[in-house]
C-alpha positions as CSV (number, residue, x, y, z in Angstrom):
1,M,84.5,129.0,94.9
2,K,81.4,127.9,96.9
3,Q,83.4,124.5,98.2
4,K,86.3,126.4,99.0
5,A,84.8,129.4,101.0
6,Q,82.3,126.6,102.9
7,S,85.3,124.5,103.8
8,L,87.3,127.7,105.0
9,T,84.4,129.0,106.8
10,R,83.9,125.6,108.7
11,L,87.9,125.5,109.5
12,V,87.7,128.8,111.0
13,T,84.7,127.5,113.3
14,L,86.7,125.0,114.0
15,L,89.8,126.8,114.9
16,I,88.2,129.4,117.1
17,S,85.3,127.4,118.8
18,A,86.8,123.6,118.8
19,I,84.7,121.0,120.8
20,I,83.0,121.2,124.2
21,L,81.1,117.7,124.9
22,L,77.6,118.4,125.7
23,A,75.9,116.1,128.5
24,H,73.0,116.6,130.6
25,P,72.9,113.8,133.0
26,L,69.5,112.5,134.5
27,E,68.8,110.2,137.4
28,G,66.0,107.9,137.2
29,W,65.0,104.4,135.9
30,A,62.6,103.2,132.4
31,E,61.9,99.7,132.9
32,R,62.5,97.6,129.6
33,P,61.8,93.9,128.9
34,P,65.3,91.5,129.7
35,L,67.1,91.5,126.7
36,S,67.6,88.4,124.3
37,M,70.8,89.0,123.4
38,Q,73.2,86.4,125.6
39,S,76.6,87.0,123.8
40,Q,79.4,89.4,123.6
41,Y,79.6,91.2,120.2
42,T,82.4,93.3,119.0
43,L,81.7,96.5,116.4
44,L,84.3,97.7,114.2
45,V,83.1,101.5,113.7
46,C,84.5,103.8,111.1
47,S,83.3,106.7,109.2
48,D,84.0,108.8,106.3
49,P,86.7,107.1,104.5
50,H,85.8,109.1,101.1
51,I,87.7,106.5,98.6
52,M,88.7,107.9,95.4
53,A,89.5,105.9,92.8
54,P,92.8,106.3,91.7
55,E,92.0,106.5,88.3
56,L,89.9,109.6,88.7
57,V,93.4,111.8,88.8
58,V,94.3,111.2,85.5
59,Q,97.1,113.9,85.9
60,E,98.0,116.0,88.9
61,G,97.6,119.8,88.5
62,P,96.0,122.8,89.7
63,A,92.7,121.5,89.4
64,F,93.2,118.7,92.3
65,E,95.7,121.1,94.0
66,E,92.8,123.5,94.2
67,T,90.5,120.5,95.7
68,L,92.9,119.6,98.5
69,R,93.2,123.5,99.2
70,S,90.0,123.5,99.7
71,D,89.2,120.6,101.7
72,R,92.1,118.6,103.4
73,K,91.5,115.1,103.1
74,L,94.3,112.7,102.3
75,L,92.1,111.6,99.2
76,L,95.4,110.2,97.2
77,E,95.9,108.0,99.9
78,S,92.2,106.9,100.9
79,V,92.6,103.6,99.0
80,Q,95.6,102.8,101.1
81,I,94.6,103.9,104.2
82,F,91.1,101.6,103.8
83,D,93.2,98.7,102.7
84,Q,95.2,99.1,106.2
85,L,91.9,99.4,108.0
86,I,90.6,96.0,106.1
87,E,93.6,94.2,107.2
88,E,93.5,95.5,110.9
89,A,89.6,94.5,110.8
90,L,90.8,91.0,109.4
91,E,93.5,90.5,112.3
92,I,90.8,91.6,114.7
93,R,87.9,89.9,113.3
94,P,84.9,91.7,114.7
95,D,81.6,90.3,114.4
96,L,80.4,93.3,112.7
97,F,82.0,96.2,110.7
98,L,80.2,99.8,110.4
99,I,80.8,102.7,107.9
100,C,78.5,105.7,109.4
101,G,78.6,107.5,105.5
102,D,80.8,109.5,103.3
103,L,81.6,106.0,101.5
104,T,83.3,108.0,98.5
105,K,84.9,111.3,97.6
106,D,82.0,112.4,95.5
107,G,79.7,109.7,94.6
108,E,81.7,108.2,91.9
109,L,81.0,104.9,90.3
110,A,84.6,104.4,90.1
111,S,84.9,104.6,93.6
112,Y,82.3,102.5,94.6
113,R,84.1,99.8,92.5
114,Y,87.1,100.2,94.9
115,L,85.4,100.4,98.3
116,T,82.9,97.0,97.4
117,Q,86.4,95.1,96.3
118,R,87.3,95.8,99.8
119,L,84.2,95.2,101.8
120,D,83.7,91.8,100.0
121,R,86.7,90.4,101.5
122,L,85.5,91.0,105.2
123,T,82.0,89.5,104.1
124,A,84.3,86.5,102.4
125,A,86.0,86.2,105.9
126,G,82.7,86.0,107.6
127,I,82.3,89.8,109.2
128,K,79.1,91.1,108.6
129,V,79.2,94.7,107.2
130,L,76.6,97.5,107.3
131,V,76.7,101.1,105.9
132,V,74.9,104.3,105.7
133,P,75.1,106.9,102.8
134,G,77.0,110.6,103.4
135,N,76.3,113.8,101.9
136,H,78.9,112.9,99.2
137,D,77.8,109.7,98.4
138,I,74.6,109.7,96.2
139,N,73.5,112.4,93.2
140,N,76.8,114.4,93.4
141,P,77.6,116.6,90.5
142,L,81.1,116.8,91.9
143,A,81.9,113.6,90.8
144,Q,85.1,114.2,88.1
145,I,87.9,113.4,86.5
146,Y,91.1,115.4,87.1
147,L,93.1,116.5,83.9
148,G,95.9,118.8,85.2
149,D,94.4,122.1,84.9
150,H,90.6,121.1,84.4
151,T,88.2,118.4,85.2
152,T,85.4,116.8,83.5
153,A,82.3,114.9,85.0
154,T,82.5,111.3,85.5
155,E,79.4,109.0,86.5
156,H,77.4,109.7,89.8
157,V,75.9,107.0,91.6
158,T,72.1,107.4,91.7
159,P,69.7,106.1,95.0
160,D,68.9,103.4,92.9
161,Q,72.3,102.6,92.1
162,F,73.5,103.2,95.8
163,V,71.0,100.6,96.8
164,Q,72.0,97.9,93.9
165,I,75.9,98.4,94.8
166,M,75.2,98.1,98.4
167,A,72.9,95.5,98.3
168,P,75.0,93.3,100.5
169,Y,75.8,95.7,103.5
170,G,72.0,96.5,104.4
171,Y,70.0,96.8,101.3
172,D,68.9,93.4,100.6
173,S,67.2,90.6,102.1
174,S,70.0,88.8,103.1
175,S,71.4,92.0,104.9
176,S,68.4,93.7,106.4
177,I,65.0,92.4,107.9
178,S,63.1,95.2,106.0
179,R,63.7,98.3,104.1
180,G,62.1,101.7,105.3
181,P,61.5,105.2,103.8
182,A,64.6,106.6,101.7
183,L,67.7,104.2,102.2
184,C,66.7,103.7,105.7
185,Y,66.6,100.2,107.0
186,V,66.6,97.7,109.9
187,S,68.9,94.7,110.2
188,E,69.7,92.0,113.0
189,P,73.2,91.1,111.8
190,L,74.1,89.3,115.2
191,P,70.9,87.6,117.2
192,G,69.5,89.8,119.4
193,L,71.3,93.0,118.0
194,R,69.2,95.0,116.0
195,V,71.0,98.2,113.9
196,I,69.1,100.8,112.2
197,G,70.5,102.2,109.5
198,I,69.4,105.8,109.0
199,D,69.5,107.9,106.0
200,A,69.7,111.5,106.7
201,C,70.8,112.9,103.5
202,Q,69.4,115.5,101.1
203,Y,70.2,114.7,97.8
204,D,67.1,115.1,95.5
205,D,68.2,118.5,94.7
206,N,71.9,117.9,94.2
207,I,72.0,117.9,90.5
208,A,69.8,120.8,89.8
209,N,71.4,122.9,92.0
210,N,75.0,121.8,90.6
211,Y,76.1,121.1,94.7
212,P,75.9,118.5,97.0
213,T,73.8,119.2,100.2
214,T,75.8,118.9,103.4
215,A,72.9,119.5,105.8
216,G,70.5,116.3,107.1
217,R,67.2,116.1,107.8
218,L,64.9,113.4,108.9
219,D,61.3,114.2,107.8
220,E,57.9,113.1,109.8
221,V,57.8,109.6,107.8
222,R,61.4,108.7,108.9
223,V,61.0,109.7,112.3
224,Q,57.7,107.6,112.7
225,W,59.6,104.7,111.1
226,I,62.6,104.9,113.5
227,E,60.2,105.4,116.2
228,D,58.6,102.2,115.5
229,Q,61.4,100.1,114.6
230,V,63.1,100.8,118.3
231,R,59.6,100.2,120.2
232,Q,59.7,97.0,118.2
233,A,63.3,95.5,118.9
234,N,62.7,96.8,122.9
235,A,59.2,94.8,123.1
236,Q,60.6,91.7,121.8
237,G,63.6,91.9,124.0
238,K,66.2,92.9,121.3
239,Q,69.3,95.4,122.1
240,V,69.1,98.2,119.9
241,I,71.5,100.5,118.4
242,A,71.6,103.2,114.9
243,M,73.9,104.9,112.8
244,M,73.4,107.8,110.6
245,H,76.0,110.1,109.3
246,H,74.7,113.4,110.7
247,G,74.9,114.2,114.4
248,I,71.6,114.1,116.2
249,V,73.1,115.6,119.8
250,E,75.2,118.8,120.1
251,H,78.8,118.2,120.4
252,F,79.7,121.4,121.6
253,P,77.8,124.7,122.7
254,G,76.1,126.6,120.0
255,Q,77.0,123.7,117.2
256,S,73.6,124.4,116.0
257,L,74.4,128.1,115.1
258,L,78.3,127.5,114.2
259,A,78.0,124.3,112.4
260,K,74.5,123.6,111.8
261,E,75.0,121.5,108.7
262,Y,76.3,118.8,110.7
263,L,73.2,118.0,112.8
264,I,70.0,117.1,111.7
265,Q,67.4,119.8,111.2
266,D,65.4,119.9,114.1
267,Y,67.7,118.0,116.1
268,D,66.6,118.4,119.6
269,R,63.2,117.7,119.3
270,I,63.9,114.4,117.2
271,A,66.6,113.3,119.6
272,E,64.1,113.5,122.3
273,R,61.5,111.4,120.4
274,L,63.9,108.8,119.7
275,A,65.2,108.8,123.0
276,E,61.6,108.1,124.6
277,A,60.9,105.6,122.3
278,G,64.0,103.9,123.7
279,L,67.0,104.7,121.2
280,Q,70.0,105.2,123.6
281,Y,73.0,105.3,121.1
282,V,73.2,106.5,117.6
283,F,76.9,106.0,115.8
284,T,77.7,109.0,113.5
285,G,80.2,110.8,111.6
286,H,80.1,113.6,109.2
287,F,82.3,116.2,111.6
288,H,85.6,114.1,111.2
289,A,86.2,114.1,115.0
290,Q,86.2,111.7,117.9
291,D,83.3,113.1,120.2
292,I,80.9,111.5,122.4
293,A,77.9,113.6,123.4
294,A,74.6,112.8,125.6
295,K,71.3,114.3,126.0
296,S,68.7,113.4,128.2
297,Y,64.9,113.9,128.1
298,N,63.1,113.5,131.0
299,Q,63.3,109.5,131.6
300,S,65.5,108.9,128.8
301,V,68.9,109.2,127.4
302,I,70.7,109.4,123.7
303,H,74.1,109.3,122.9
304,D,76.0,110.1,119.9
305,I,78.9,108.5,119.3
306,E,80.8,110.4,116.7
307,T,83.7,108.7,114.7
308,G,86.6,110.6,113.1
309,S,87.3,110.1,109.4
310,T,90.0,107.7,108.0
311,V,91.3,110.2,106.0
312,T,91.9,112.8,108.4
313,Y,94.1,113.1,111.6
314,P,94.4,111.2,113.4
315,C,92.8,108.4,111.0
316,P,90.9,106.8,114.0
317,Y,88.3,103.9,114.1
318,R,86.5,102.7,117.1
319,L,86.4,99.0,118.6
320,V,82.8,98.4,120.8
321,E,82.4,95.2,122.7
322,V,78.4,95.2,123.4
323,T,77.5,93.4,125.9
324,P,73.6,93.1,127.7
325,T,74.6,95.5,130.3
326,E,76.8,98.0,128.6
327,L,78.9,99.0,125.5
328,R,82.8,99.0,125.9
329,I,84.3,101.4,123.8
330,S,88.0,101.9,122.7
331,S,89.8,103.7,120.2
332,R,92.8,102.9,117.5
333,Q,94.0,104.5,115.0
334,I,95.2,103.1,111.5
335,A,98.9,101.8,111.6
336,L,100.6,102.7,108.2
337,A,103.8,103.8,107.4
338,M,104.3,106.8,105.1
339,P,106.4,109.1,103.3
340,S,106.9,112.4,105.5
341,H,105.8,115.7,103.5
342,R,109.6,116.6,104.7
343,A,112.2,114.6,102.8
344,S,114.7,114.9,105.5
345,E,112.4,112.8,107.8
346,G,112.2,109.5,105.6
347,T,109.3,107.1,106.8
348,I,106.8,108.4,109.5
349,S,103.5,107.2,111.1
350,L,100.4,107.9,109.3
351,Q,99.2,110.2,112.1
352,D,102.4,112.3,111.6
353,Y,101.5,112.4,107.8
354,A,98.4,113.4,108.5
355,Y,99.1,115.9,110.9
356,Q,101.7,117.3,108.3
357,H,98.9,117.5,106.0
358,L,96.6,119.8,108.2
359,E,99.9,121.9,108.7
360,L,99.6,122.4,104.8
361,G,95.8,123.5,105.3
362,M,96.5,125.8,108.0
363,N,98.9,127.3,105.3
364,D,96.0,128.0,103.1
365,L,94.1,129.1,105.7
366,V,96.6,131.8,106.9
367,R,97.0,133.1,103.4
368,F,93.1,133.2,103.1
369,L,92.8,135.4,106.4
370,T,95.8,137.2,105.4
371,E,94.3,138.1,101.7
372,H,91.1,138.9,103.4
373,L,92.5,141.6,105.8
374,E,94.3,142.9,102.9
375,S,91.3,143.2,100.9
376,Q,89.3,145.4,103.5
377,D,88.9,149.1,102.9
378,S,90.9,151.3,105.2
379,A,88.3,153.3,106.7
380,S,86.7,149.8,108.3
381,V,86.6,149.3,111.7
382,I,89.2,147.0,111.9
383,A,92.1,149.6,110.2
384,P,93.2,150.6,113.7
385,Y,94.0,147.2,114.5
386,K,95.5,145.9,110.9
387,G,99.1,145.7,112.0
388,V,98.2,143.6,115.1
389,I,96.1,141.4,113.4
390,E,98.7,140.9,110.3
391,Q,101.2,140.0,112.7
392,A,98.8,137.7,114.9
393,I,97.8,135.5,112.1
394,P,100.9,133.8,111.0
395,E,102.4,133.8,114.8
396,L,98.9,132.1,116.1
397,K,99.1,129.0,113.4
398,P,100.6,127.1,116.3
399,L,97.4,127.7,118.6
400,F,95.1,127.0,115.6
401,M,96.6,123.9,114.6
402,E,96.7,122.7,118.5
403,I,92.9,123.6,118.8
404,Y,92.0,121.7,115.4
405,A,94.3,118.6,116.1
406,N,92.8,118.5,119.6
407,H,89.3,118.5,118.7
408,L,89.8,115.9,115.9
409,Q,91.6,113.5,117.9
410,G,89.3,114.1,121.1
411,D,89.4,114.7,124.9
412,E,90.4,118.2,124.8
413,R,92.4,119.3,127.6
414,G,93.0,122.9,126.7
415,L,96.1,124.4,125.0
416,H,100.0,124.1,125.1
417,H,100.7,126.3,128.1
418,N,98.2,124.6,129.9
419,P,99.7,121.2,132.0
420,D,96.7,119.2,131.2
421,S,97.1,119.9,127.1
422,T,97.8,117.0,125.0
423,A,99.5,119.2,122.6
424,R,101.7,117.8,119.8
425,M,103.4,121.3,118.8
426,T,106.9,121.8,119.9
427,E,107.3,125.3,118.8
428,P,105.9,128.1,121.3
429,Y,103.1,130.4,120.3
430,P,102.7,134.1,122.3
431,G,99.9,133.4,124.7
432,D,99.7,137.3,125.5
433,L,99.5,138.3,121.5
434,F,96.6,135.7,121.1
435,D,94.6,137.6,124.2
436,Q,95.2,140.6,122.3
437,T,93.5,139.6,118.9
438,K,91.1,137.2,119.6
439,G,88.5,140.4,120.3
440,L,89.8,141.9,117.4
441,I,89.2,139.2,115.2
442,Q,85.6,139.8,115.3
443,G,86.4,142.9,113.3
444,L,88.1,140.7,110.4
445,V,85.5,138.1,110.5
446,P,82.1,139.7,111.9
447,S,80.3,136.6,111.6
448,L,82.7,135.0,114.1
449,T,81.4,137.1,117.1
450,Q,79.4,134.2,118.4
451,Q,82.7,131.9,117.7
452,I,84.8,134.2,119.9
453,E,82.4,134.2,122.8
454,L,82.4,130.5,122.9
455,F,86.0,130.3,123.1
456,E,86.8,130.1,126.8
457,T,84.5,127.2,127.1
458,A,85.6,125.7,123.7
459,L,89.0,124.2,124.9
460,Y,88.3,121.8,127.3
461,D,86.0,118.4,126.8
462,T,83.8,118.2,129.6
463,S,83.2,114.4,129.2
464,E,85.2,111.3,130.7
465,S,86.6,110.3,127.2
466,D,85.8,110.7,123.8
467,N,87.8,107.3,122.9
468,N,87.8,104.9,125.6
469,V,85.0,104.7,127.9
470,S,82.3,102.1,128.8
471,L,78.6,103.0,128.7
472,P,75.8,101.5,130.4
473,Y,73.0,99.7,128.2
474,D,70.7,98.2,131.0
475,H,67.7,99.5,129.4
476,T,67.5,102.2,132.0
477,A,68.1,105.3,130.0
478,R,70.3,106.5,133.3
479,L,73.4,108.6,132.7
480,D,75.8,108.7,135.4
481,R,76.7,112.0,136.3
482,Q,80.2,111.2,138.1
483,R,81.3,109.2,135.5
484,L,80.5,111.1,132.4
485,A,81.0,114.5,133.6
486,K,83.3,116.4,135.0
487,S,83.9,120.3,135.8
488,K,86.1,122.4,133.6
489,P,89.5,123.1,135.1
């Protein structure tokens, strides 16, 4: 029940607030040694594959349906989707393949077996692979087998087991220069390119709490270690990037209030320290969305390059061309034919399939909001508006779908009735009804007051692009105001 409530709260937050990029540009230069990296490298970056071993679902039924209702990932399809990503990677042949955490559904040992079998195909083809853990991956008491109307526990992976299983992917001497605190490491997978794998997960108390901790944290030992690794890399003329599951820069105004579990604790202070140490780029995941955010501190700037989940619309990944002077980022969507949820449509793209899956989740949200409304005492503050809200919730579903989908795919450009919109919806929704209702919904869910206040700014992404952009890497910590920022339309 806790998992369902948490997921629904997150979804409501996303639907109401959507996403706007934070970018605070700063002119100026910070001198660095010349780069030792002379070549151009291609990185493939993905996140949150949530691999679920098929044998974990012995029998579909109410237990698994409840899991899907509370968390609309493409879990049954996770292996099939990841297989296709591996095929695309083998065709692209990147120099390095990065996964920014949440490797498995819920840290099941069986799921890790499926993951490593597929990663081994990449290494056999000469493609380097590095990973970091996510909040689902270690000491997860939700590792379970589904038996129709009930579940039973299955073996979960401990920190020591994670190191053993993931040894070739950042955790042994052949794949890393050295191990750091917790499950951090530093690697030089390609000459002149340092990668710092950061473990910000909190899994020590998961079993005792009978629930995996979603939030991330970096203690002082880890922060100092990261600073040292960045300074050493810069002093040696190396190019340095990092990857971590949790975010380190806010991706929309008020994220630290509305969705704080998707940022590391004390994120702003730590981001400033790492930026001033010389770290410019951190690849992250966790939020299942395509978004690039940046923050400047004095003479330094740090970018948080968040990548969406392979099991959530639009099932993306990134290609990053790393040169001594820039990171050229492009985004792709996994190409896979899937059977439509609507029998009359036959075969559709993975993106349309995932979008239909989101719609099923939206139906659950509508039911939740309606039931919540019906449970309110008639003397409550919303009683005079009950009829309007009951009418508005179902009719606003297309608008909510658009806000959520636009957030997930990045480059938000307003709503369906805005000429700049990238809306997928074909059925109209009543804008005037929404305008009447957005104030009233505060009475339905009082905790959403701040989300409502942010709504007007949450419909637009102020970055040039969350998906396709070139970012400078010239050891200057300079953020180009004209190229990376634009005013709200």
